[in-house]
matplotlib code that plots the C-alpha trace (Angstrom):
import matplotlib.pyplot as plt

x = [7.7, 6.9, 9.0, 7.6, 8.5, 10.3, 9.7, 8.4, 10.1, 12.5, 15.3, 14.1, 12.0, 10.6, 11.5, 11.9, 14.5, 17.2, 17.1, 17.1, 19.9, 22.1, 22.0, 22.2, 25.5, 24.1, 20.9, 20.0, 19.8, 16.6, 16.8, 13.8, 14.9, 18.4, 16.7, 14.5, 17.8, 19.4, 16.7, 16.7, 20.4, 19.4, 16.7, 19.1, 21.7, 19.1, 17.4, 13.9, 12.0, 13.9, 13.7, 10.0, 9.6, 11.7, 10.0, 6.6, 8.0, 8.9, 5.5, 3.8, 6.2, 5.3, 1.6, -1.1, -0.9, 3.0, 5.3, 4.0, 7.7, 8.5, 5.2, 5.8, 9.4, 8.6, 5.4, 7.4, 10.1, 7.4, 5.9, 9.1, 9.2, 5.7, 5.1, 1.5, 0.8, -2.4, -0.3, 2.3, -0.3, -1.8, 1.6, 2.1, -1.3, -0.1, 3.1, 0.9, -1.6, 1.4, 3.0, -0.2, 0.3, 3.7, 4.8, 8.0, 8.8, 8.8, 10.9, 13.4, 13.9, 15.4, 17.1, 18.0, 17.8, 18.4, 15.3, 13.3, 9.9, 7.0, 5.6, 8.7, 7.7, 4.6, 6.0, 7.6, 4.8, 2.2, 4.5, 4.8, 1.1, 0.7, 3.1, 1.2, -2.0, -0.6, 0.5, -3.2, -4.5, -6.3, -5.3, -7.6, -6.2, -2.6, -3.3, -4.7, -1.9, 0.6, -1.2, -0.7, 3.0, 3.4, 1.7, 4.0, 7.4, 7.7, 9.2, 12.0, 15.5, 17.5, 19.5, 19.8, 16.9, 14.6, 15.8, 15.2, 11.6, 10.8, 12.1, 10.4, 6.9, 7.6, 8.2, 5.0, 3.1, 4.5, 3.6, 0.1, -0.4, 0.5, 3.9, 6.2, 7.6, 5.0, 7.6, 9.6, 9.2, 8.3, 8.9, 5.9, 7.6, 10.4, 13.5, 16.0, 18.4, 16.1, 14.1, 17.3, 19.2, 18.3, 15.4, 14.3, 12.9, 15.2, 18.2, 21.5, 20.9, 18.0, 15.6, 12.4, 11.4, 10.3, 10.0, 9.3, 10.6, 9.6, 11.6, 8.5]
y = [30.3, 33.0, 38.4, 38.2, 39.6, 37.2, 31.9, 33.2, 32.9, 30.4, 31.1, 34.5, 34.4, 36.3, 39.4, 40.6, 38.2, 39.1, 42.7, 41.5, 39.0, 41.6, 43.9, 41.4, 43.0, 46.4, 45.7, 45.5, 42.1, 40.3, 36.7, 35.4, 36.9, 35.3, 32.0, 32.4, 33.1, 30.0, 27.6, 29.6, 28.6, 24.9, 25.3, 26.6, 23.8, 21.6, 20.1, 21.2, 18.9, 19.5, 23.2, 23.1, 21.2, 23.9, 26.8, 25.3, 25.0, 28.6, 29.6, 27.8, 29.6, 33.1, 32.5, 34.1, 37.2, 37.6, 40.2, 40.8, 41.2, 37.8, 36.5, 38.1, 36.7, 33.4, 32.9, 33.8, 31.2, 28.6, 29.1, 28.2, 24.9, 23.7, 20.9, 21.7, 24.9, 25.4, 25.3, 27.6, 30.1, 29.9, 30.9, 33.7, 35.1, 34.9, 36.9, 39.7, 39.8, 40.3, 42.9, 44.8, 45.0, 46.2, 49.8, 51.5, 52.0, 48.3, 47.6, 50.3, 48.8, 45.7, 47.5, 51.0, 54.2, 52.6, 50.6, 49.4, 51.1, 48.8, 49.6, 48.3, 44.8, 44.8, 44.3, 40.9, 39.9, 40.3, 38.9, 35.6, 35.6, 36.1, 33.2, 31.0, 31.7, 31.0, 27.4, 26.9, 28.0, 31.0, 33.6, 36.2, 36.3, 36.1, 39.2, 41.1, 40.6, 41.3, 44.7, 45.3, 44.4, 46.5, 49.5, 49.1, 49.1, 52.7, 52.6, 50.1, 51.6, 51.3, 48.5, 44.8, 44.0, 46.4, 45.6, 41.8, 42.4, 44.4, 42.0, 39.2, 41.1, 41.6, 37.8, 36.8, 39.5, 38.0, 34.6, 35.6, 37.4, 34.2, 35.6, 34.2, 30.7, 28.1, 26.3, 27.7, 24.7, 25.5, 29.1, 30.5, 34.0, 32.6, 33.0, 35.9, 34.9, 35.5, 37.8, 38.7, 38.8, 38.4, 40.1, 41.2, 37.8, 35.7, 33.8, 34.2, 31.6, 33.7, 30.8, 32.8, 36.3, 37.8, 41.2, 39.8, 35.2, 36.1, 34.8, 42.3]
z = [26.4, 27.3, 25.2, 27.9, 30.3, 26.2, 26.3, 23.2, 20.6, 20.1, 22.2, 23.0, 25.5, 27.0, 30.0, 33.8, 34.5, 32.2, 33.3, 37.0, 36.3, 34.6, 37.5, 40.2, 41.3, 41.7, 43.4, 47.0, 48.6, 47.9, 49.3, 47.2, 43.8, 44.6, 45.2, 42.1, 40.0, 41.4, 40.2, 37.0, 36.5, 37.2, 34.4, 31.9, 32.7, 31.4, 34.4, 33.5, 35.8, 38.9, 38.2, 37.8, 41.0, 42.8, 41.2, 42.3, 45.9, 45.7, 44.4, 47.3, 49.6, 48.1, 47.9, 45.7, 47.9, 47.8, 46.5, 42.9, 41.5, 43.0, 41.6, 38.1, 37.7, 39.0, 37.0, 33.9, 34.7, 35.4, 31.9, 30.4, 32.3, 31.2, 28.7, 28.0, 26.0, 28.2, 31.3, 29.8, 29.1, 32.6, 33.9, 31.6, 32.6, 36.2, 35.2, 33.6, 36.5, 38.9, 36.7, 36.8, 40.6, 40.4, 41.0, 39.6, 43.3, 44.0, 41.0, 42.0, 45.4, 43.5, 40.7, 42.2, 40.2, 36.9, 37.3, 34.3, 34.5, 35.1, 31.7, 30.0, 31.1, 29.0, 25.4, 26.3, 28.6, 25.8, 23.2, 25.4, 25.6, 21.9, 21.2, 23.8, 21.8, 18.6, 19.9, 21.0, 17.6, 19.0, 16.3, 17.5, 21.0, 19.6, 17.5, 20.4, 22.6, 19.7, 19.2, 22.8, 22.6, 19.5, 21.3, 24.3, 22.6, 22.7, 26.2, 25.2, 24.5, 21.4, 22.7, 22.2, 24.5, 22.8, 19.4, 20.2, 21.3, 18.5, 15.9, 17.7, 17.4, 13.7, 13.2, 14.9, 13.1, 9.7, 10.8, 11.9, 8.3, 6.7, 5.3, 8.0, 8.3, 9.4, 11.3, 14.5, 16.8, 20.3, 19.5, 17.6, 17.4, 15.5, 17.8, 18.1, 20.6, 23.3, 21.3, 19.7, 22.9, 26.4, 27.8, 31.3, 32.0, 29.9, 31.4, 30.2, 27.3, 26.2, 26.1, 25.9, 25.0, 28.4, 32.2, 33.5, 28.8, 25.2, 27.4, 35.6]

ax = plt.figure().add_subplot(projection="3d")
ax.plot(x, y, z, "-o")
ax.set_aspect("equal")
plt.show()
């Protein structure tokens, strides 16, 4: 997973990445973001193992003290490549931690004047974490992050991304309340083409709800 930054929810993931991807033609050059995007394309094309290895190589290059926008985006994508839900959770937590270091000014450097405010990363980041905790059977933690996601959606616009995140939150709320489908495969939130549509962190195929999957 990770809505987000929306894998969360079946095909939604997940979010920084989609927003970043959509605006690549408008933004100032950022070599690392370009490289991350190239590996993301490899992942979305189906070569998960190769993509995971390349993402890990980029993470080693960036380092724990690297640019928080790079770390947030990369951790979001890495979460989506994990086989073990524990590892997926660890990467989503790294994405959230990096997002908390971001400033609107740093995001604006990459996305110019129409930059998505940093606070708009949080609905999908918390949604992805909620979905991770659902997978791990930790309902209380899932509800906690879901409440944070719900509390942060006011900053989202009335567009396909915002609608998708809100819909994914609603589906996961229903599931946790016992009124939603018990299934959902790898996407506890239930899927919405990445959250109903690509999110800031999702790839063109909307694999996760994310701002940075649930796909900064």
